[in-house]
C-alpha positions in Angstrom: -13.0 -7.9 -10.4 -11.8 -5.2 -8.1 -8.1 -4.4 -8.7 -7.7 -1.4 -6.3 -9.3 1.6 -4.7 -9.2 5.3 -5.4 -9.7 7.6 -2.5 -10.2 11.4 -2.8 -9.2 14.0 -0.2 -11.0 17.3 -0.8 -8.9 20.4 0.1 -9.1 24.1 0.0 -5.4 24.2 -0.9 -4.8 21.0 -2.9 -1.3 22.0 -4.1 0.0 22.3 -0.5 -1.7 19.1 0.5 -0.2 17.2 -2.5 3.2 18.6 -1.6 2.7 17.2 2.0 1.8 13.7 0.7 4.7 13.8 -1.7 7.4 15.5 0.4 6.6 14.8 4.0 4.9 11.4 3.9 7.0 10.3 0.9 4.2 8.6 -1.0 5.0 7.5 -4.5 3.1 9.4 -7.2 2.5 9.9 -10.8 1.5 13.1 -12.7 -1.8 12.2 -14.3 -1.6 15.3 -16.4 -1.3 19.0 -15.8 0.4 18.5 -12.4 -2.5 16.5 -11.1 -0.7 14.0 -8.8 -2.1 10.6 -8.0 -0.5 8.9 -5.0 0.2 5.2 -4.5 -0.9 3.7 -1.2 0.1 0.5 0.7 -2.5 -2.3 0.7 -5.8 -1.1 1.9 -9.0 -2.3 3.6 -12.6 -1.2 3.7 -15.2 -1.5 6.4 -18.9 -0.8 6.4 -20.3 0.8 9.6 -23.9 1.5 10.5 -25.0 5.1 10.0 -28.2 7.2 10.0 -27.6 8.2 6.4 -25.7 7.0 3.3 -22.9 8.6 1.4 -20.8 9.4 4.5 -17.2 8.1 4.0 -14.0 8.5 5.9 -10.3 8.0 5.0 -7.5 7.0 7.3 -3.9 6.0 6.7 -2.5 3.1 8.8 0.8 2.9 10.6 2.4 0.2 12.8 3.7 2.8 15.3 1.6 5.9 16.0 4.0 7.3 18.7 6.9 6.9 16.4 5.0 8.5 13.5 3.9 11.5 15.7 7.6 12.0 16.8 8.9 11.8 13.2 6.3 14.2 11.8 6.8 16.5 14.8 10.5 16.8 13.8 9.3 17.8 10.3 7.1 20.6 11.8 3.8 18.7 11.3 1.1 19.3 13.9 -0.4 16.0 15.2 -3.0 15.5 17.9 -2.0 13.5 20.9 -2.4 9.8 20.2 -5.7 8.4 21.6 -6.2 4.8 22.5 -9.5 3.4 21.4 -10.9 -0.1 21.4 -9.9 -0.7 17.8 -6.5 1.1 17.7 -4.4 4.2 18.6 -5.2 7.2 16.5 -3.8 10.6 15.8 -5.0 13.4 13.5 -2.5 15.2 11.3 -3.2 18.8 10.3 -2.8 19.2 6.6 -1.3 22.3 5.1 -4.6 23.1 3.4 -6.4 23.2 6.8 -8.0 19.7 6.8 -7.2 16.8 9.1 -6.1 13.3 8.2 -6.6 10.4 10.6 -3.7 8.0 10.9 -4.0 5.0 13.2 -2.3 1.9 14.5 -4.8 -0.9 14.2 -5.4 -3.2 17.1 -8.1 -5.1 15.1 -7.7 -8.1 12.9 -6.5 -7.1 9.4 -7.4 -9.0 6.2 -4.9 -10.1 3.6 -4.9 -7.6 0.8 -6.8 -8.7 -2.3 -3.7 -8.2 -4.4 -1.5 -10.3 -2.1 -4.2 -13.0 -2.0 -4.5 -13.0 -5.8 -0.7 -13.2 -6.1 -0.6 -16.1 -3.7 -3.4 -17.9 -5.7 -1.7 -17.4 -9.0 1.7 -18.3 -7.7 0.2 -21.5 -6.3 -1.3 -22.4 -9.7 2.0 -21.9 -11.4 4.0 -24.2 -9.2 2.1 -27.4 -10.3 5.2 -29.6 -10.6 5.1 -29.4 -14.4 8.3 -27.3 -14.2 10.0 -30.0 -12.2 9.0 -32.7 -14.7 10.4 -30.5 -17.6 13.6 -29.9 -15.7 14.2 -33.7 -15.4 13.8 -34.4 -19.1 17.2 -34.8 -20.8 18.1 -32.2 -23.3 18.8 -33.6 -26.8 22.5 -33.2 -27.7 23.3 -30.2 -29.7 20.3 -28.2 -28.3 21.4 -24.8 -27.1 21.1 -24.0 -23.4 18.8 -21.3 -22.1 20.4 -17.8 -22.0 22.0 -17.4 -18.6 22.1 -21.1 -17.8 25.3 -22.5 -16.4 27.4 -24.5 -18.9 27.4 -28.2 -18.5 30.5 -29.9 -17.2 31.8 -32.8 -19.3 34.4 -35.0 -17.8 
């Protein structure tokens, strides 16, 4: 079963681009060893587009407000292209410190529920079978200790 995705951004100056992702975009990260940072991303999606050849892949980040993002990044000295409205969304390209460009867009297309959220909802649904309610209604034998953190019973 697929549990996630790992995207790679190739760069001529990876240290500066990693610092951008860490310090400017504020992405959570771990050091996978030797200073090699791996960044966490929000839920993702993948689409397959027709092409003349295989092995061509693109990577975009998503935002819910391109204009606000461009303004915020501009205040941090980050160069962004003017937002462009397309059929499927509004896009800008951010210039990375290593010289590359990173597309960030505000989607106007339908978005799927992330696989992780979908799996969580499924497993959560299975756990709430009513069994817990039935167990809660059973009387506790006298002298049986209460669960840790449970409120003491009131005897009158």
